C-alpha positions in Angstrom: 98.4 82.2 109.7 97.0 85.7 110.4 98.1 85.6 114.0 101.7 85.1 112.9 101.4 88.0 110.3 100.7 90.4 113.2 103.8 89.4 115.2 107.4 90.5 114.8 110.4 88.3 115.1 112.0 88.7 118.5 115.8 88.9 118.8 117.3 85.6 119.7 120.8 85.2 121.0 120.4 81.7 122.3 119.7 80.6 125.8 116.2 79.2 125.0 115.3 75.7 123.8 114.2 75.1 120.2 110.7 73.8 119.6 110.2 70.1 120.1 108.6 68.1 117.4 105.1 68.4 118.8 105.4 72.2 118.9 106.9 72.2 115.4 103.9 70.3 114.1 101.5 72.7 115.9 103.0 75.7 114.3 103.4 74.0 110.9 99.6 74.0 110.6 99.7 77.8 110.7 101.9 78.2 107.6 101.1 77.0 104.0 103.1 74.2 102.5 106.3 74.5 104.4 108.2 71.2 104.9 110.1 70.3 108.0 113.5 69.0 107.3 116.6 68.3 109.4 120.3 68.2 108.6 122.9 65.7 109.7 123.2 67.4 113.1 119.4 66.8 113.6 118.7 70.6 113.4 115.2 71.3 112.1 114.5 73.8 109.3 111.4 75.0 107.5 111.8 74.6 103.8 109.7 75.6 100.8 110.2 75.7 97.0 108.5 78.3 94.9 108.0 78.3 91.1 108.0 81.4 88.8 107.7 82.0 85.1 111.2 83.4 84.6 114.3 84.6 86.3 113.1 88.2 86.8 110.0 87.0 88.7 112.1 84.8 91.0 114.5 87.6 91.5 111.7 90.1 92.4 110.4 87.5 94.9 113.8 87.1 96.5 114.4 90.8 96.7 111.1 91.1 98.6 112.1 88.2 100.9 115.3 90.1 101.6 113.4 93.2 102.5 111.1 91.4 104.9 114.0 89.5 106.4 115.8 92.7 107.2 112.7 94.2 108.7 112.3 91.2 110.9 116.0 90.8 111.7 115.7 87.1 110.8 117.5 85.8 107.7 116.8 82.6 105.8 119.0 80.6 103.5 118.0 81.3 99.9 118.7 79.5 96.6 117.2 80.8 93.4 117.6 80.8 89.7 115.6 80.8 86.5 111.9 80.2 87.5 112.5 78.9 91.0 113.4 79.9 94.6 114.0 77.8 97.7 113.9 79.2 101.2 115.2 77.4 104.3 114.6 78.9 107.7 115.9 78.1 111.2 117.0 80.0 114.3 120.8 79.4 114.1 121.4 80.8 117.7 119.4 77.9 119.2 120.1 75.3 116.5 116.4 74.7 115.8 113.0 76.1 115.1 111.3 78.9 117.1 108.2 81.0 116.6 110.4 83.5 114.7 110.8 81.0 111.9 107.1 80.5 111.5 106.5 84.3 111.6 109.0 84.8 108.8 107.5 81.9 106.8 104.0 83.4 107.1 105.3 86.8 105.9 107.1 85.2 103.0 103.9 83.4 102.0 102.1 86.8 102.1 104.3 88.0 99.2 102.9 85.3 97.0 99.3 85.6 98.3 98.9 89.3 97.8 
């Protein structure tokens, strides 16, 4: 995971192919506990659920995710409430996963692992 932590998300405006399933699985090994899911259009996402002791802790986590996402210029889908948060990441411009998604996932995990 440390190699991803040292990288920065690169701007993506499309024009490149998303990772294929073998590349996705290679990168999945570099992040901790992120599931690979797909939607009805077969677009792949990274998805992870987090548990907290109360609403305030989940909100603090989400605020930190927001700060990191702004720094990286790469924004996940976020659902949160009392004692939980769920993060879903993809590169919308290419309708699939790229290295940026795994960089952001690694940096999100760093919030919890500090």
